[in-house]
N, C-alpha and C positions, 0 to 999 in steps of 0.2 A: 568448453566445459559441458559435461553431460548433465541433464536435468536431475535434480535430487528430490526424492520424496521425503517429506517431513510428516511426523505423526505427533498428535497431542492426545490428551485423554478423550476428546470428542471429535477431533477433526483429522482428516487426511488432506495434506497439501501436496499437490502434484501439478506439473506442467499440463495445461489442457491440451487435448487432442481434437481432431476433427469431430469426434463423437460428442464433444461438449459444445459445439457451435450453437445448437438450438437452445440449450439452457442459458448460455451467455447472452444470446439474442433476447430471450424472454426477460432475463434479469435486467438488462439495460434498457428496457422499455419504461422503467420507473423514472419519472422526471427528476427525482432527487439525485440520481447518479450523474447525469450530465450537468445538473445545477452546480455541483461541487467539484467535478472532475473535468478532465479533458475528453471524456467519452463523447462522441458526436451525438447530435440529436437533430433529426430522428436517427434512430439506430437500426440499421438493416442487417440481415443475415450476412451479407458480404462484409460488413464491418467486423462481425465476430470472426468470420473466417480469416480475414486479414490479421486480426489480433492474435489468433492462434498461430498463424504462420510467423508473425513477427516474434512472438515469444520463443519459438524454436530457434530463430536466427539470433535473438539476444542471448539465449543460453549458450549457443554455439560459439559466439564471439566474446562471451563473458561480460558484455556491457550492461546486462540487466538479468535479474533472476525473478521470474514471475510465476506464481502458483495460483491455481484455482483451489478454493477451499470447499471441502465436502464434509457434510455431517449426515450420517446415515445414507450415504450415496447420493445426496442431493446437493447441487451447487448452492452455496450460501454466500459466496463472494470471491474476491480476488485480492491478492496481496503480493507486493514485490519490493525488491531493492532495485532502484533505478539509478541510472547515470553513475555506475560503479567506476571509480577511479582508483589507481594504484599509486602509492607513494612509498618510498623506502621506510618510512616510520609507521606505515599503516594507511590503508586507503579510506575512502569515504563513499557513501551512497545515500540516496534518499529513500525513505520508507513511504510507500503509497498503498492505498487500499480502498475498496468499496465493498458494501454489503448489500445483498439482495433484500428487497423490502420485507418479505416474510420472515427473514432471519434476524432482523434488527432487534436489539434489546436482549440478546442471549449471551453476550460477552465473547462472541466468536472472534472479533478483531483482536481483542486483548490476548486471547489464548493463542491465536495464530501468530500474532506479532511477536510474542515472547519467543516462540520457536524460531521465527525468521531472524530476529535480532541476535539471538545467541548463535545461530548458524553463521550469520554474517560476520560476527566478531571472531568466532572460533575458526571457521573454515576458510573464510576469505581474508582473514587478518585485518578487517576493517578497524580503524581507530575512532571513526565518528559516523554517526547517522544523522541525517537532517530530516525533519518533518516540516511540510509546508501545507497550508490550507487557505482557501478563500476566507477572508474575514467574515465571520458570522457562522462558519461551519462548527458549531459548538459540539455536536456529537464526536466529530473527528478530534477536536481539541481535547475533549474529555478522555478519549482513548489514549492520545499521545501523552497527556499529563499522567494518566494512570500507569503508563509504561516507564515513567521516570524521565521523559524528555523535559529539558529546561527551556522555558520560554525565552526567546532571544530578541523578539521585537515584531513590529508591524512594518512591512515595506510597501510603499506605494507602487501600484501597477506591477507587482512582482510576478503574477501568474497570468499566463496567456492561454486562452481557450477559444473555442469557436465563438464565444460571446464577446471576446475582446480581451482587455486586460483588467484584472481585478487586483485590489489590494490584498496582500497576503500576510498571514501569521507565519512566523518562523520559530522553530524550536530545534534543539540539538541534544544528542545523547552520545556521550563518549564511552568507549569500552570500559574505562575506569570508573564511570559514574555508578553510584548506588542506584538501583532500579526503583527505589521507593518514590511514590508521587511527591512532588514539591508544589508549593503554592505558585500560582501564575498571577500576574498583575492584570488580568482581564477577567471579566465576569463570565463564568461558565455555568451559572445557574445552580 
């Protein structure tokens, strides 16, 4: 599959290229990104170059679709559909994202995710999206809840990262779900 560019009122989402390696490297120096994701720490320029290369391979084989998010030509984060599977009744994928520290609090994830979600349901024919996060990642959970994901539980040692295994929150969104936020049984402040 060829990479697809998505646009929202404030953002351009596109597959990153080698020209983006330095910006990705800089963004991933923020300790909050590896704290909550599988991004390695310390994060070197070679990690960013490998990430960009892998994104190209994932797009080509259709296993993952990852975009860098840009506001006014500045990298503000990354978002993607991971572990895409195909089923006769509709596939599934996992929504994942991170936001660069200076861009937090601007609603970029919600804006970008709406575009990615609609694209995944319409263009890939997905029937379900999953969101997972390390227990305690309240900002990510607030975003997922705001996108209409339904909380499905906490799983012990669900997520593996360079730190080891963490308990994880799990939520799902079906193509047929209303996208309105719903109450979650965990405290999101």
